[in-house]
TITORTI-821961 format. One record per residue (C-alpha): residue in one letter; z, x, y. Coordinates in steps of 0.25 Angstrom, whole numbers, plus 5000, padded with zeros to 4 digits. Each point is the difference from the previous one (the first is absolute). Layout:
<recs>
AZXY/...
</recs>
This chain:
<recs>
M500050005000/I499650065013/T500949985011/N500150055015/Q501150035010/K499950015015/I500750145004/A500250035015/Y500050145005/R499750085012/D499150115005/Q500950055011/D500149895010/T499049914994/P500549894990/L499149984988/A500049914987/G499350034988/L499949934986/F500450074987/Y499449954987/H500350034986/D500049934986/Q501349954996/A499550004985/R499950155000/P501250074997/G500550135006/S499550095012/R498550025003/P499150085009/G500049955015/L498749965007/L499949995016/L499049905003/V499550015015/H499349875005/H498749995007/A499849975015/Y500549864999/G501450044994/L500749934989/D499049894996/D499649934987/H499150124997/T501250105001/K501049914992/E498949974989/H499850154998/A501550035001/A500349904988/A498950054992/Y500550155001/A501449944996/Q499449944988/L499350134996/G501450065000/F500350055014/A501249985009/V499149975013/F500450005014/A499049935009/C500550075013/D499849955014/M499350085010/Y500149905012/G501349935000/S500049895010/G498850065007/L499049954990/P498649995007/Q499649865001/D498550035002/R498950094996/E500050085013/G501650024999/A499950054986/I498950105003/R500750045012/F501350034992/L499350074989/Q499350095010/E501350045006/L500650044987/R498850074995/A500150095013/D501550024998/S500250064986/A501550025002/R500249855004/L499249954989/L500750094990/A501449965004/R499749854999/A499550024986/S501150094996/A501049905004/G499449914989/L500050124990/Q501450025003/V500449864996/L499250014987/S500550134996/G501549965001/H499949874993/P500750004986/L498849964993/V499250125003/D500150114991/G499650115010/R498550004997/L499249955012/A498649965004/A499349945012/I498849905001/G499549945013/Y498849915004/C499250025012/F501050045012/G501050034988/G499050094993/M500050085013/A501550005000/V500150054986/L499050115001/Q500850055012/M501250004992/A499350094990/R499450095011/S501450025005/G500650054987/V500849884997/S500550014985/L499249904993/A499550014986/G498749935005/A499449935012/V498949894999/S499149955011/V499249884999/H498949985010/G500950085010/S499650085012/L499850154996/A500050055014/T501250075005/A500650085013/E500750094991/R499250064988/A500850054988/A500450154999/P499750084989/G500949984989/R500849895007/V499549884992/K501049984988/A499549864996/R498849984992/I499049915007/L499049884996/V499249955010/C499249864997/H498949995011/G498949895002/G498650075001/L499549915011/D501350005008/P499650005015/H501450035004/V500150134992/P498750065000/M499550104991/G500250115010/Q501449985000/V500050004985/T499450145000/Q501050055010/F501149954991/V499450074988/D499950135007/E501449985006/M500649994986/Q499250114994/Q500550095011/A501449954997/G499950034986/A500449864997/D499949924986/W499149895004/Q499049914995/L499149895008/T499249894994/V498949935009/Y499749864996/G498549965002/N499749895009/A501549975004/L500449995014/H501350025007/G501249924994/F499349984987/T501349954993/H500349895010/K499649874994/G500149935013/G499150105007/G499149995012/R501250005010/M499250115007/P498550055001/G499750104988/V501249954991/A499749924987/Y500549974986/H499250084989/E500449944986/A499550124992/A500550115010/D501449924999/A500150014986/R499450144998/S501050055010/L501249934993/R499750074987/A499850145007/I501449985006/E500749964987/D499450124994/F500450095011/F501549954999/T499950014985/E499650155002/L501250015009/F501049944993/G499549964985/K499949874994/P500649895008/D500649934988/L500950124998/W500550005014/G501549975001/R500150004985/
</recs>
């Protein structure tokens, strides 16, 4: 049985509230997964994915990157995203506050990974670039640009990027720059590009902004890739916590 609990926490003076998901039927502690939402916050897309990863076996914390300042429109969301992209320290501090909540939870066994969608993918990759101690970091149709590139030897997490080949918001030039950055950093990384997929290809609602659309095949294929990646990190999920 998947349950969720609202957890209040803070990033310095900013009050935040995330959602903790776990499977009550699964005994013992288990790996923790930080899930960082897209630009529209802790909506149904985020909650559905958090529940799915809890079903897989993770203790999942869907963190809150906005607090009470959730943008109410596309322009506000883009503006906030751009502010955080330009301020790596602020972005890292906000995401790390959620990771601290997750790592301190009694159901988490000390093994940690992070996954982010769109805006969240950018945040998760910045955590990896900054040397945050994670077993793995997954970006799903996330921005690959950064104001602070990874230094050689700094990336500790293994990285998986799932990217739409027709994504107009993250063009192939940005992908190439990311590949070069990871190679120079000496990171353990992998990237899959899904043909005919636009930005936000896991969003079944889709269409909230130009260049965003659901793509069933890319959604299914990326989910399989993510599950395989987590199995590589932590072993078979049916053995977690047992």
